[in-house]
C-alpha positions in Angstrom: 43.4 19.5 61.8 41.8 22.7 60.5 42.0 23.6 56.9 44.3 26.6 56.3 42.6 29.8 55.5 43.7 31.4 52.3 44.8 35.0 52.7 43.0 37.7 50.9 45.5 38.6 48.1 44.2 42.1 47.8 45.0 43.0 51.5 48.8 43.3 51.1 48.4 45.3 47.9 46.0 47.7 49.7 48.4 48.1 52.6 51.4 48.8 50.3 49.4 51.3 48.4 48.3 53.2 51.5 51.9 53.1 52.8 53.2 54.5 49.6 50.5 57.1 49.5 51.3 58.2 53.0 55.0 58.5 52.3 54.4 60.5 49.1 52.2 62.9 51.0 54.7 63.3 53.8 57.6 64.0 51.5 55.5 66.3 49.3 54.5 68.3 52.4 58.1 68.4 53.5 59.2 69.7 50.1 56.5 72.4 50.0 57.4 73.6 53.5 61.2 73.8 53.0 61.5 74.2 49.3 61.3 77.7 47.9 62.7 79.8 50.7 63.1 83.5 49.9 66.1 85.2 51.5 66.1 88.9 51.8 69.2 90.9 51.5 70.8 91.8 54.8 70.5 95.5 54.1 66.7 95.5 53.2 65.6 96.3 56.8 68.2 99.2 57.3 68.0 102.8 56.2 71.7 103.7 56.5 75.1 102.1 56.3 75.5 102.8 60.0 72.4 100.7 60.9 73.6 97.9 58.6 77.1 97.9 60.2 75.6 97.9 63.7 73.4 94.9 62.8 76.4 93.1 61.3 78.5 93.9 64.4 75.8 92.7 66.8 75.4 89.4 64.8 71.9 90.3 63.6 72.9 90.3 60.0 75.2 87.7 58.5 76.1 87.1 54.9 79.5 86.0 53.6 78.4 86.1 50.0 76.5 89.4 49.5 75.0 90.0 46.1 77.4 92.8 44.8 75.1 93.9 41.9 72.2 94.4 44.2 74.2 96.0 47.0 75.9 98.5 44.8 72.5 99.6 43.5 71.0 99.9 47.0 70.1 103.1 48.7 72.4 102.4 51.6 75.5 102.0 49.3 74.7 105.0 47.1 74.2 107.4 50.1 77.6 106.4 51.7 80.7 108.6 51.2 83.0 108.1 48.2 85.9 106.7 50.3 83.7 104.0 51.9 82.2 103.1 48.5 85.7 102.8 47.0 86.8 100.6 49.9 83.8 98.3 49.5 84.3 98.1 45.7 88.0 97.3 46.2 87.2 94.5 48.6 84.7 93.1 46.1 87.3 93.2 43.3 90.0 91.5 45.5 88.1 88.3 46.0 85.1 88.5 43.6 83.0 88.1 46.7 81.8 90.6 49.3 81.3 89.5 52.9 79.5 91.4 55.6 82.6 91.9 57.7 84.3 93.7 54.8 81.4 96.2 54.7 81.9 96.6 58.5 85.7 97.1 58.2 85.3 99.6 55.3 82.8 101.6 57.2 85.1 101.8 60.2 88.2 102.5 58.1 88.0 103.3 54.4 91.7 102.4 54.1 90.9 98.8 54.9 90.8 97.9 51.2 94.5 98.6 50.6 
């Protein structure tokens, strides 16, 4: 019968350390890649309300929680007619939330808010 070889006690510790290091690096890279995503407002790439509405209607732009403070200060909103602005403001006040389809409906019919 052969004598049993004693295992190197440092080997399992090294393996566990390398495994933990690999997992840490993988999760760290995953967090860096998916973490701080910056979302642009849906109206940033449009010059007019008509362009924005067309993009919404075609499904290119989609936002059911538009930032009202930023939208009301945007060039697109300020250059629109008073009736459409009033309609959009009323839609915002009704639900404390402005969705893209409400902008679309107000552009098509400024009486949509009432």
